[in-house]
C-alpha positions in Angstrom: 19.7 -21.2 15.8 20.7 -17.6 14.6 18.8 -14.7 15.5 19.9 -12.3 12.8 17.8 -12.4 9.7 21.0 -11.8 7.3 22.3 -14.9 8.7 19.6 -17.1 7.7 18.8 -15.5 4.5 22.3 -14.2 2.7 20.7 -13.1 -0.3 17.3 -12.0 1.3 14.7 -11.0 -1.3 12.8 -9.1 1.0 14.7 -6.0 2.8 12.6 -6.1 5.8 9.8 -8.1 7.3 6.3 -6.3 7.5 3.6 -7.7 9.6 1.3 -4.8 9.7 -0.4 -3.5 12.7 -2.1 -6.0 15.0 -5.5 -4.3 15.6 -9.0 -4.8 14.7 -9.7 -4.7 11.2 -12.2 -1.9 11.6 -9.8 0.2 13.6 -7.3 -0.3 10.4 -9.9 0.8 8.0 -10.4 4.2 10.1 -6.5 4.5 10.4 -6.2 3.9 6.8 -8.6 6.3 5.7 -7.5 9.0 8.4 -3.7 8.5 7.1 -4.7 8.8 3.7 -6.8 11.9 4.1 -4.0 13.8 6.3 -1.2 12.7 4.1 -3.2 14.0 0.8 -4.2 17.0 2.5 -0.4 18.0 3.3 0.4 16.6 -0.3 -2.4 18.5 -2.3 -1.1 22.1 -0.6 2.3 21.2 -2.3 0.6 19.9 -5.4 -1.3 23.4 -5.8 2.3 25.2 -6.2 2.9 22.3 -9.2 -0.3 23.1 -10.7 -0.2 27.0 -11.1 3.0 27.1 -13.1 2.1 24.1 -15.4 -1.6 25.4 -15.8 0.1 29.1 -16.8 2.7 27.5 -19.3 0.4 25.0 -20.8 -3.4 25.4 -19.9 -4.8 22.0 -20.8 -1.8 20.0 -21.2 0.0 21.6 -17.7 -3.5 20.6 -15.8 -3.2 17.2 -17.2 0.2 16.8 -16.3 -0.6 18.0 -12.7 -3.3 15.6 -12.2 -1.1 12.9 -13.5 1.4 13.8 -10.8 -1.4 13.6 -8.1 -2.8 10.5 -9.2 0.6 9.1 -9.2 1.4 10.1 -5.7 -2.2 9.0 -4.5 -0.9 5.3 -5.7 2.4 5.4 -4.0 0.8 6.7 -0.7 -1.9 4.1 -0.6 0.7 1.5 -1.4 3.0 2.7 1.5 -0.2 2.7 3.9 -1.1 -0.8 2.8 2.6 -1.8 3.7 2.3 0.0 7.2 -1.1 -0.8 8.3 -1.8 -4.2 6.7 1.4 -5.5 5.9 1.2 -5.9 2.1 3.8 -5.0 -0.5 3.5 -3.7 -3.8 3.4 -6.5 -6.6 4.8 -5.1 -9.6 7.9 -2.6 -10.3 6.4 -0.8 -13.5 6.1 2.7 -13.3 2.4 2.8 -14.4 1.3 0.5 -11.8 1.0 3.4 -9.0 -0.7 5.7 -12.0 -3.4 3.1 -12.6 -3.7 2.3 -8.7 -3.9 6.3 -8.0 -6.3 7.0 -10.9 -8.9 4.1 -9.7 -8.6 5.3 -6.3 -9.3 8.8 -7.4 -12.5 7.9 -9.2 -13.8 5.9 -6.6 -13.3 8.3 -3.9 -14.9 11.0 -5.9 -18.0 8.8 -6.4 -18.0 8.1 -2.8 -17.7 11.9 -1.9 -20.7 12.8 -4.1 -23.5 12.0 -1.5 -21.8 14.4 0.9 -21.4 17.2 -1.7 -24.9 16.9 -2.8 -26.4 17.2 0.8 -23.8 19.8 1.4 -25.4 21.9 -1.0 -29.0 21.3 -0.3 -28.6 22.0 3.7 -29.7 25.4 4.3 -27.3 27.9 5.6 -26.5 26.8 9.1 -24.9 28.7 12.0 -21.3 27.9 12.5 -21.6 25.5 15.4 -24.0 23.1 14.0 -22.3 23.2 10.6 -18.9 22.5 12.2 -20.6 19.5 14.0 -22.0 18.0 11.0 -18.7 18.4 9.2 -16.7 16.8 12.0 -19.2 13.9 12.0 -19.1 13.3 8.3 -15.3 13.8 8.2 -15.1 10.8 10.8 -17.7 8.7 9.0 -15.8 9.4 5.8 -12.2 8.5 7.0 -13.8 4.9 7.8 -15.6 4.8 4.3 -12.5 5.9 2.5 -10.4 3.6 4.6 -12.7 0.7 3.3 -12.3 2.0 -0.2 -8.9 2.6 -0.3 -8.0 -0.9 1.4 -9.9 -2.8 -1.4 -8.5 -0.7 -4.4 -4.9 -1.0 -2.7 -5.5 -5.1 -2.7 -5.6 -5.2 -6.4 -1.9 -3.8 -6.4 -0.5 -5.4 -3.3 0.1 -9.0 -1.9 0.6 -10.1 1.5 4.1 -10.4 2.7 5.0 -13.8 3.3 8.5 -15.0 4.9 9.7 -18.2 3.8 11.3 -20.8 6.1 15.2 -20.8 6.5 16.8 -23.4 4.5 18.0 -26.5 6.2 21.5 -26.9 7.2 23.1 -30.1 6.9 24.3 -31.6 10.4 28.0 -32.5 10.9 27.2 -35.9 12.8 25.6 -37.7 9.7 27.9 -39.2 7.5 27.7 -38.1 3.7 25.3 -39.9 1.8 26.9 -42.6 -1.0 26.6 -41.4 -4.6 23.7 -43.1 -6.3 24.3 -45.0 -9.5 24.9 -48.6 -10.5 27.7 -50.2 -8.7 30.4 -52.2 -10.3 31.0 -55.8 -9.0 34.1 -56.0 -7.2 36.6 -58.6 -7.7 36.7 -62.0 -5.8 39.2 -61.8 -3.0 41.7 -64.6 -2.7 
């Protein structure tokens, strides 16, 4: 049997096989949330440099374009994490797929973060250490919560990668099958 995938599939529609990480699903939720938070933190810092000129040039229109770019990138990042962590691939090739994906994820994550912002506004002024400890605990809990939310939003826009079995090759020892169809009677032999 050939060991190379390109030999088995000369016209392979799947450029590479993705299995995802083989971990407990709760660890995957945490890694998904942590990865999404870390990547989006870095991207948001760069996004600010896009937002400022767009907001200066065309106030409302520029802000809408900048938010559209951020939402689009959120959809792509979550789709990429779905492939790396869960082994799922993007279903559609349309340009608006990641935009809708990111917009839905943005709304879900915004709603999920409202309890923390409301508690944060009610907490009286704390010293630096208790506030830092509470923030670290909440960050770790929200990595898990955001990972669950990002996974379930991502499942709407991805599918599990399934590798098809290789085609059967004809064996050389078997004779070819006779052609099907009606047989003509042969003339009698003398």
